[in-house]
C-alpha positions as CSV (number, residue, x, y, z in Angstrom):
1,M,65.7,-13.7,-30.2
2,I,69.3,-13.9,-29.1
3,G,70.1,-10.9,-31.3
4,E,67.4,-8.9,-29.6
5,K,68.8,-9.7,-26.2
6,M,72.3,-8.7,-27.3
7,F,70.9,-5.4,-28.6
8,I,69.4,-4.7,-25.2
9,L,72.3,-6.0,-23.2
10,L,75.0,-4.1,-25.1
11,P,73.8,-0.6,-24.2
12,L,73.5,-1.6,-20.6
13,L,77.1,-2.9,-20.5
14,L,78.3,0.3,-22.2
15,F,76.4,2.5,-19.8
16,S,77.8,0.5,-16.8
17,E,81.4,1.0,-18.1
18,V,80.8,4.8,-18.6
19,Q,79.5,5.1,-15.1
20,S,82.5,3.3,-13.6
21,Q,84.8,5.7,-15.4
22,T,83.0,8.8,-14.5
23,D,82.3,8.3,-10.8
24,W,85.5,10.3,-10.0
25,I,85.0,13.9,-8.8
26,A,87.4,16.6,-9.7
27,V,89.0,18.0,-6.6
28,G,88.5,21.6,-7.8
29,E,89.0,24.5,-5.3
30,R,91.1,23.6,-2.2
31,N,90.0,24.2,1.4
32,T,86.4,23.5,0.4
33,D,84.1,21.5,2.8
34,I,83.1,18.2,1.3
35,N,80.6,16.0,3.1
36,F,82.5,12.8,3.4
37,D,82.7,10.4,6.3
38,Y,85.8,8.3,5.6
39,K,85.1,6.1,8.6
40,S,82.0,4.7,7.0
41,T,83.3,4.8,3.4
42,P,86.9,4.6,2.3
43,L,88.4,7.5,0.3
44,Q,90.1,7.1,-3.0
45,I,92.3,9.8,-4.5
46,R,93.7,9.8,-8.1
47,S,97.0,11.5,-8.8
48,N,99.5,11.6,-11.5
49,S,102.4,13.3,-9.7
50,K,105.9,12.2,-10.5
51,I,108.3,11.1,-7.8
52,G,110.8,13.9,-7.3
53,S,108.3,16.6,-8.3
54,G,107.8,17.9,-4.8
55,D,104.0,17.7,-5.3
56,L,101.8,17.1,-2.2
57,I,98.6,15.3,-1.4
58,W,97.2,16.7,1.8
59,T,93.7,15.7,2.9
60,R,92.1,16.8,6.2
61,F,89.2,15.2,8.0
62,V,87.5,17.8,10.2
63,D,84.3,18.5,12.2
64,S,82.1,21.5,11.8
65,S,84.4,23.6,14.0
66,G,87.4,22.8,11.8
67,N,89.0,20.4,14.4
68,G,90.5,17.3,13.0
69,R,93.5,15.6,11.5
70,G,94.9,14.6,8.1
71,I,97.2,12.6,5.9
72,S,99.9,14.0,3.6
73,I,102.0,12.3,0.9
74,T,105.0,14.2,-0.5
75,F,106.4,13.2,-3.9
76,G,110.0,14.2,-3.1
77,S,113.1,12.4,-4.5
78,S,112.4,10.1,-1.5
79,P,108.6,10.0,-1.2
80,Y,107.1,10.1,2.3
81,Y,103.9,10.3,4.2
82,D,102.7,11.9,7.5
83,I,99.8,10.9,9.7
84,G,98.7,14.0,11.5
85,Y,99.3,14.0,15.3
86,C,100.5,10.4,15.1
87,K,103.5,9.7,12.8
88,G,105.8,12.2,11.2
89,D,107.6,12.0,7.9
90,T,108.0,8.3,7.1
91,A,109.7,7.1,3.9
92,I,107.7,5.3,1.3
93,P,109.9,2.7,-0.5
94,K,109.8,3.7,-4.2
95,D,109.3,0.1,-5.3
96,L,105.9,0.2,-3.5
97,L,104.8,3.0,-5.8
98,G,105.7,1.3,-9.1
99,T,106.8,3.2,-12.3
100,D,103.4,4.4,-13.5
101,D,102.7,8.0,-12.3
102,N,99.0,7.4,-12.5
103,R,98.1,6.3,-9.0
104,V,95.0,5.5,-7.0
105,W,95.4,6.0,-3.3
106,T,92.9,4.3,-1.0
107,L,92.5,5.4,2.7
108,K,90.3,3.4,5.0
109,E,89.8,2.9,8.7
110,E,88.6,-0.4,10.1
111,N,88.9,-2.1,13.5
112,S,91.0,0.8,14.9
113,K,93.5,0.5,12.0
114,L,94.1,3.1,9.4
115,E,95.3,1.7,6.1
116,L,96.7,3.5,3.0
117,T,97.3,1.6,-0.3
118,C,98.6,2.8,-3.7
119,N,97.3,0.9,-6.7
120,G,96.4,-1.9,-4.4
121,V,99.8,-2.2,-2.7
122,Q,99.8,-1.4,1.1
123,I,101.8,1.6,2.0
124,F,101.0,1.5,5.7
125,E,98.6,0.0,8.3
126,F,98.6,2.1,11.4
127,D,97.1,0.5,14.6
128,F,95.5,3.1,16.9
129,A,95.2,0.3,19.6
130,D,99.0,-0.2,19.7
131,F,100.2,0.7,23.2
132,R,103.0,2.9,21.8
133,V,100.5,5.3,20.1
134,S,100.1,8.6,22.0
135,E,96.8,9.6,23.6
136,N,96.8,12.8,21.6
137,C,97.0,10.7,18.4
138,K,94.2,8.4,19.5
139,N,92.0,11.4,20.7
140,K,92.4,13.3,17.4
141,W,91.6,10.3,15.2
142,S,88.7,9.2,17.3
143,L,86.8,12.5,16.8
144,G,83.9,12.4,14.4
145,A,85.0,14.2,11.3
146,P,82.4,14.2,8.5
147,I,84.0,16.8,6.4
148,L,86.9,16.2,3.9
149,K,89.1,19.1,2.8
150,F,91.9,19.1,0.4
151,A,94.4,21.5,1.8
152,G,95.4,24.7,0.0
153,T,98.9,23.4,-0.5
154,D,97.6,20.1,-2.0
155,N,98.7,20.2,-5.7
156,A,98.7,16.5,-6.4
157,S,95.1,15.3,-5.7
158,D,93.3,15.4,-9.1
159,F,90.1,13.4,-8.4
160,Y,88.5,11.6,-5.5
161,R,85.6,9.2,-4.9
162,R,83.9,7.1,-2.3
163,Y,85.4,3.6,-2.6
164,T,83.2,0.6,-2.8
165,S,84.2,-2.9,-3.6
166,G,82.5,-2.5,-7.0
167,N,84.8,0.3,-8.2
């Protein structure tokens, strides 16, 4: 009886593992509309760019008219990020990125805060409610933007997925 249960359970465990490894979607052609509301579901991006390569992650969140904002991460000799309309080139301390070039970036917005992590380490938490944040920044990021685009110059985003606590 126990052997029969193991025989049934093992394929289910293997199928579960295969699913968790294959839920990533290849980015493919850039500047393509992808239905994705990052405000309701955080975005994860997988990249293997090396620090100093000059590679760029550039995601945009836009409405049907193309209006919106974005986040970029540049893998220069000193890596940096930019939050469109809000915060210009800001250095990312290299020690936050670790030594492994295989990175998973997670972007989520909750309670008026935008957070970016890399392999589970927080890179930034940007508070739109902060009194120093410009009205233009607040307005741009408050717009509904159900479309995700990887910019034409993005050469570092390999895969993406909707992040849930189970993956």
